[in-house]
N, C-alpha and C positions, 0 to 999 in steps of 0.2 A: 455443391450447390455453393452460390453467389463466390466462387474463388475468384474473380477479378477484385473484388473489395478486399476479401478476404488478405489477399496480398499485397493490394497497395497499405492496406493499415498496417497489417504485421512487419511489413518493410519498413515504413515511416516510424514504427513504435522503436525498432530494432537499430535504426540507422541513429535517432534521437537520443537514446538509452546509451549506446554504445559511446557517443561522442560526450557525453557527460561524464560516463564513465572515465575514458580516457586523460578527461581534461583533470580531474581528480586525481588520476593517476600520475599526471605528470605534475601536479601539483604535489605529490607523496615524495616522486620519484626526486624534483627539485630541493624539497628539504631534506632529504637524505644526503644529496648531492652536497648541500651547504653543511649538515654537520660532519659529513667526512674532512672536508678543505677545512672545518675550524679546528678539526681534530689532527690534521695532520700540519698545519700552521702552529699549533701548540705544542705538539711535537717536536717541532722545527726549533721553535725558540727554546725550547728545556734543552736540546742537545746544542744549540748554539751558546746557550750560559754555561752546561757543563766543560764544552771546549774551552772555554775561555779562562777558564777557574783555574788556581793554581794546582800544579801537580800532588800536592801534598791533599788538597780538597779533593782531587777526584780519584783518591785511594790508587794510584797508577803500580802496575804490576813490576816487582823488583829487575831490575836488569840482569839479564844472561849470564853466567859465568861458565867460563871456559867451553864457550860456544855452544853451550847447551840452547834447548829451545826456550822460551818464556816459559815460567810457573805453571804447571795445569797441562803442558804439552798442545793448546792453542796456536793454531797457524795462523797467520798475519791476517788473513780474511776474517776467523773467527775472532780476532782482535777488534776489529771494527766494532764502535758501539751502534749495539740494536735499538730500533726507534720503532717499538711497537706501539700499535694503537690502543691507547689505554681502553678498556672497555666502558666505562662511566662516558666517555665521549662520546659512543653510539648511541648511547639511550638517553642522551639530552633532548630535550624539546627545541625544533626548529624554530630560526625567526621566522611571527608568522607576518608574510606580504599581506598586501592590502588587499589582494586578489584571492589571496586563501581567506583570508577572513568573508570577502564577499559570497564565497563559496562555502562557506560552513565547515569546512575540514575537519577543524579540530571537534565539529561535533557530526560527524560521519554523515554531512548533509551536501547537497549542492542545491544551488539558486539557477532556474533555468531564465536566461536572459530574452530579449527579443532577437541581441543579434546570432543567439544561438540557433532558436527556433526559425526565424525568418527562411532559410535555404531549404527546410524541409516541410515546411509548409507550402511552400513555392512548388515544393515535387508534390507536396501530396494532394495540390489542388490539380494536378495536372493529370495526376493519376486515376483521381475520382473524375475529371470529364472522358478518361480512356476508360471508366469503367460505366460510361451511360449516365453520370449524375450529370442532371438539368446544369447548366453554366452559371445562375445567380443563385442555385441551392447551393453548389460546391464551392461557390464564392463566401455564402453565409455560413455553410459549415466550416470552413476553414478558418475563419476569422472568428466562429466561438471558439474552436479548438486553440486557436494561438492566444486569446485571452485567458482560456484556461489554464492552460499551460505556461503561458510568462510573468514570471515574478514569483511563479512556486520552489517553493522548498520540498525537495524531498528526500530521505534517507537515501543515502545511496545503495545499499543493500536493497531496495525496494523501488529502485526509480524505476525501472519497466513496467513491474506492476500499477506503479502508482499512474504514469502516462498512459497504461492502457486504461485503467479504471476514468479517468479525466474523459477519455476521447469517447469510452464507452456510453460517459452520461450525457455528452452530446447527441451522439448518433439516436440514443434511446429518445432522446425529448422528441426529435422527429416521429422515430416509429411507434411508439405510445398512442396509436390512434386506435383506439379500441373499434371491431366492429358494429355498429349501431343495430345492426338487424340480425335477429332471430328468428329464420321463416319458420319454424314450427311454433314459436311464440306469436306469430302474424296469423298463422293458420288457426290456431285456438281463438283466439282474439275475433278473427271475423265469423269464425262458427256461432259463436258467442251471439251474434252481433245479426247472424243469418244473412250473411254476407257472401258467402263460398260460393264461386272457387276463387280462389287467390288465384290471381293471373301474373306471372312471371314473364317478361320480354328480355329474349336474350340477343342481344346486338353486337355487334365488331367488325374490325376488317376481314378480309379473306385471310385462310390459312390460319388463325389464332385457335383453330380447335374448337370453336364455338359449339355446333351441335355434338361432339363429344361430350362437352363440358355439360349441356344442358343433360346429359344421360347420366354423368355422374351426379349431378344433383336431382335428379329422379332418384338414383339407387339410393343415396341419402335419406329421401324423404320415404321409400319404402322401407327401411330399416329403422325411421321410427315410427313405424303406423301408418304414415300418410298416404291416404288414396293421390296419383296421380296420373294424369296423361299428356301425350304430345300432339302438338300442333306442326306441321310439315309446313311451315309458312315460308320457307325458301323456297319460291318458284322462280327463283332465277338460275342459279348454279345447278351445272349438270351434273346429276346423280344425288342432290342436295335430298329429294325427296324419299331414294332408295334409302339414303343412309339413316334418315330418321327412323322409315320403317322398320330398319333393321335391330335397331337400337332400340325402340319399341316392343319386337319381336322376343330380344336377347331378356329385355326387362321383362317379361309378360306383362305388359300395361296395354291400353289402346295408344293409336291416333288417329286421328284426322289428317285426310292429306287432299290435294287439289290436283290441279295438274299444270305442267311447266308453262309458262306465261298468265297464268290467273292471278287474279288480285290476292296478295298476301292477308290482307288485311278481312277477307270475306273468310279465305280459308281459317283465320284466328276467331273471327265470328261464331263460324259454324263450330269450333272445337270447345268455345265456351260454353255455346247450348247444350252440347252435348254434354260437356261435364254435369253442367246443373241438371240434365234430365238424368243422368245416371249416379247423380252423389257423389259426383269425384270432387277432391278437394282442392286439388291446384293444376292448374294447366301451363306448362310450361312453352313456351312460346319460341320456334326458328325463326332467325329471319336471314336475309341476303347479308352476305359480307360486303360492306361497303367501307371505301374508305371517306374522312372528313370532307372530302376535296369535290366528290362526287353529289353535285346538289342534286339530282333528281332522286337519287337512291335516299338521300335524307331526308326530302319530303315525302316520300315514300314512308320512310319510319316515320315521318311525324303525322299519317294519316293512319297507322297502326295503332299508334299511340291513342289518337281521336277515337278510332273504333271500338277500342279494347279497353281504352283507360287501364292499364296495367296498374297491378299494385307495386311493382317493382320491374324497375328497368335497369338488369346488369351487364356491364359492360366487360366483354372476352377479349383481354388481349395476352401478348408472348411475351412471358419475361424476359425475353432476348433480343425484342425488337428494338433495344435502343432509345432514343430520346424520342423519336419520332412516334413514340407509343405516348408520353404528355401530350404532345398538338395533337392526338386524335382523342385523346381524352376531353380535352378542352371544348375543343370544338364541336364534340357529340352534346356533350354537356350543356352548352350555350342553346343546343336544338332542342334535346327535348330535356333534360334534367336527370342525369345518372343517378341512382341510388347506391349503387355498390360494383365494386369491379372484382374480377377473377383474373389472376395471372396466370397462363398455362407455361409449358415446359419448362420448370422450374428445373426440374434433373435435368436438363441440357446444359449444364455450365454456364445457367445465367449471372451475369456478374452483377446484378444485387442494385446496380444506380438508378433504374427507373424504379424502383420500389420506393427508393427514400424521395425520389423527386416527384412522385404523384402524392405523398403523404404529404409534403413540403410545400406543395405548388396547390394543391387543391385540398377541398372538403370533404373528398367522397373517399369514404372508408374501402378498404380491401378488405373484402370478405372472404378469399380460398384463395389458397394455391394448390395446381393442379400438378402432380409429380411423377404421373405417367400414363398408360396407355390404359390400364384395367379400371374397371369403374369405382371402385375403392380406392383408387390414387388421387386422392383429394382430402386436403386438410383446411382447418380453420387457419384463418391467420391470427399471428401469434407475434407480438412484437419482441418476446423475448427469444422465440425460436430465431428469429431473424437475426438481432443483434448476436446471439452466439455462433450463429453461423459466418456472420461477418467478422467477427472480431471477439473469437474465446475470451472468457475473462480471464484464462491462465493456459 
């Protein structure tokens, strides 16, 4: 789930943290090289002084007598002066260069510069666009991440975790738009006001799973002890009425249907009247799938809203539909004012970008995710769930 974004962010964090660690390692290696060079130089100086000193001062080995080997049976090679690196030289502090000070190496920290971050930010922006994030949203998000990272001092051992947490905070600021709609609470409120049934209209493009999603919401209501029924008001798509009837029978609830080509608004009106007469609390109204560019179907949608005055208008869209989803939401919302969104097919490797785009570019809350074919495969939107799937904390 959201594998596209997960790979982009994880790759970005790994690349940036590895670069910072490599630079610090290079500084460390340079320091050791300087120490070793200084130690060798010091040893060489001591050797030169020893060679230039008088023989008596050097403690020379006595000359051999009668052709014997020098004292101690040392070979000529072994007589060569030895130039061992003193242990003390290896443990001296290296000379701290200006770049080393900036990186805070002596404190076990690194400081992320704009020069360090820019190439990775640019790669991340491209990755977000490829993961269905809207261009303007990707630009704002990466700029926010840049500002949170550049100039930041982090402990070397915590560098990946620190960068990860900074990016999580930037994304969470977009995702933390809680669902403002409690359907069960709305039903109870309307009951106390004597205004039942609650009318919920489902809208969205063809193929998004709108009718099945409507049935899933019905199952949720039934499980909460709320009575409901379906209105088969998609009189345009072939087999749409039969599909709605099938769901109603499977759930054990009533359905009002018309004929193909009938006025969908009149079918919904009849369903509402039936619910009032039978004391049913909620009417779930299906509608024909429509693209935002189909003006005649959009006008038909407006007519349904005028006739039924729905309490909630819920847009159902595919979580895998890319940037087109944001355009659909904007245009439909401009026509009839959407109250909430349900994203379907989240289990089919949704990249996750359109979730970020919708919540960043509109004020419409995402209410639920559909995660499979069963009636129970629906979950309430939770920003923690999304961020943990996009970018786990560890």
